[in-house]
C-alpha positions as CSV (number, residue, x, y, z in Angstrom):
1,M,-55.4,47.7,151.0
2,D,-51.9,50.5,150.9
3,E,-48.4,49.1,150.0
4,T,-47.6,50.9,153.5
5,Q,-50.0,48.9,155.4
6,L,-49.3,45.5,157.0
7,P,-51.8,43.4,156.9
8,A,-54.2,42.8,159.9
9,E,-52.8,39.4,161.3
10,L,-49.0,40.9,160.8
11,E,-50.3,44.1,162.7
12,E,-51.4,42.0,165.8
13,L,-48.1,40.0,165.7
14,E,-46.4,43.1,166.0
15,R,-48.4,44.8,168.6
16,G,-47.9,41.2,170.7
17,L,-44.1,41.3,170.4
18,S,-44.1,45.0,171.1
19,S,-45.6,44.2,174.3
20,Y,-43.1,42.1,175.7
21,P,-40.9,43.7,178.0
22,R,-37.2,44.3,176.7
23,R,-34.0,43.5,178.6
24,A,-31.0,46.1,178.0
25,P,-28.0,44.8,177.0
26,T,-25.5,43.9,179.4
27,A,-22.2,46.1,179.9
28,E,-20.6,42.6,179.1
29,L,-21.8,42.2,175.9
30,R,-21.1,45.9,175.1
31,A,-17.4,45.4,175.8
32,R,-17.4,42.3,174.0
33,V,-19.1,43.8,170.7
34,L,-16.7,46.9,171.0
35,D,-13.7,44.7,171.3
36,S,-15.0,42.4,168.4
37,M,-15.4,45.7,166.2
38,G,-11.7,46.8,167.0
39,L,-10.6,43.6,166.2
40,E,-11.9,43.7,163.1
41,F,-10.9,47.0,162.1
42,R,-7.2,46.6,163.4
43,R,-7.2,43.4,160.9
44,R,-8.8,45.0,158.1
45,R,-6.3,48.0,158.3
46,R,-3.3,45.7,158.5
47,R,-4.8,43.9,155.5
48,A,-4.9,47.2,153.8
49,R,-1.3,47.8,154.7
50,R,0.2,44.4,153.6
51,N,-2.0,44.6,150.4
52,F,-0.4,48.2,149.8
53,A,3.4,47.0,150.6
54,A,2.9,43.9,148.4
55,I,1.5,45.7,145.4
56,A,4.4,48.0,145.8
57,V,6.7,45.5,146.1
58,G,5.5,44.0,143.1
59,A,5.6,47.0,141.2
60,A,9.2,47.5,141.8
61,M,10.3,44.1,140.9
62,L,8.5,44.4,138.0
63,W,10.3,47.7,137.1
64,M,13.6,46.6,138.3
65,N,12.9,43.2,135.7
66,L,11.9,45.5,132.9
67,S,15.1,47.9,133.4
68,L,17.5,45.1,133.5
69,S,16.1,43.3,130.6
70,A,16.1,46.6,128.4
71,T,19.6,47.3,129.7
72,R,20.8,43.9,128.8
73,A,19.4,43.9,125.6
74,T,20.7,47.4,124.5
75,D,23.9,48.0,123.3
76,Y,25.7,51.3,123.9
77,R,29.0,50.5,122.3
78,L,30.6,50.6,125.7
79,S,32.3,47.6,125.2
80,P,35.8,47.9,124.0
81,K,37.1,45.8,121.2
82,Y,39.8,44.1,123.0
83,S,42.4,42.7,120.8
84,P,45.7,41.7,122.2
85,A,47.8,42.6,119.4
86,A,46.5,46.3,119.3
87,V,46.9,46.6,123.0
88,D,50.7,45.2,122.6
89,A,51.1,47.5,119.9
90,L,49.8,50.9,122.1
91,A,52.0,49.6,124.9
92,A,55.0,49.6,122.8
93,E,54.3,53.3,121.6
94,I,53.9,54.2,124.7
95,Q,57.3,53.0,126.1
96,Q,58.5,54.6,123.1
97,L,57.6,57.9,124.2
98,M,58.0,57.3,127.8
99,P,61.2,55.1,128.5
100,E,60.9,55.0,132.0
101,V,57.2,53.5,132.2
102,S,57.2,50.0,132.6
103,L,55.9,47.3,130.4
104,R,53.3,46.4,133.0
105,E,52.3,49.9,133.4
106,A,52.4,50.6,129.5
107,R,49.8,47.9,129.1
108,R,47.6,49.1,131.8
109,Q,47.8,52.7,130.4
110,A,47.2,51.0,126.9
111,V,44.1,49.3,128.5
112,L,42.5,52.3,129.5
113,L,43.4,54.1,126.6
114,R,41.6,51.5,124.4
115,A,38.5,51.5,126.7
116,G,38.0,55.2,126.7
117,A,38.3,55.4,123.0
118,N,35.0,53.5,122.5
119,L,32.9,55.8,124.5
120,P,30.0,57.2,122.8
121,R,30.1,61.3,122.5
122,C,27.9,62.6,124.9
123,P,27.1,66.4,124.3
124,R,27.9,68.8,126.9
125,P,25.4,71.7,127.3
126,T,27.0,75.1,128.0
127,P,24.8,78.0,128.7
128,A,24.8,80.9,126.7
129,P,27.3,83.8,127.1
130,N,24.8,86.1,128.5
131,W,23.0,83.6,130.6
132,R,22.7,84.9,134.5
133,L,21.4,83.1,137.2
134,P,19.1,84.9,139.7
135,I,20.0,85.1,143.2
136,G,17.0,85.3,145.7
137,G,13.5,86.3,144.4
138,S,12.6,87.1,141.0
139,N,12.3,90.9,141.8
140,N,15.7,91.2,143.2
141,S,18.3,92.9,141.2
142,L,21.5,90.8,141.8
143,F,22.7,88.5,139.2
144,L,25.5,86.1,139.1
145,L,27.2,86.1,135.8
């Protein structure tokens, strides 16, 4: 017996079942199947959107957590070394140089000067003297100096 061939009993059963009249599906059944399929597709699409949104929010929260942790753990030497005696001495020096400034204003200026003194040095890139910026396309002959 060949593998693609059915036994005689099963072939007879298949012929008997195929001889029965078949009823066509009703329009109501078709509408119900289409509605349920559409509902399932919408549900899957909604679930996919929710999953994407949840993953995006999770990634953003993880990034925020890591960046805040790194920021708090890193010392950029930006916090001024505040000592009242140094501020008072600087305020007195400011008042000696400019007697019209009040003590309160001199203290405020001294605090600001102390805060700016502890900022880290930051290089400022400057272009080379002969650097020119092209205007328009690459084969345009106008340049800014």
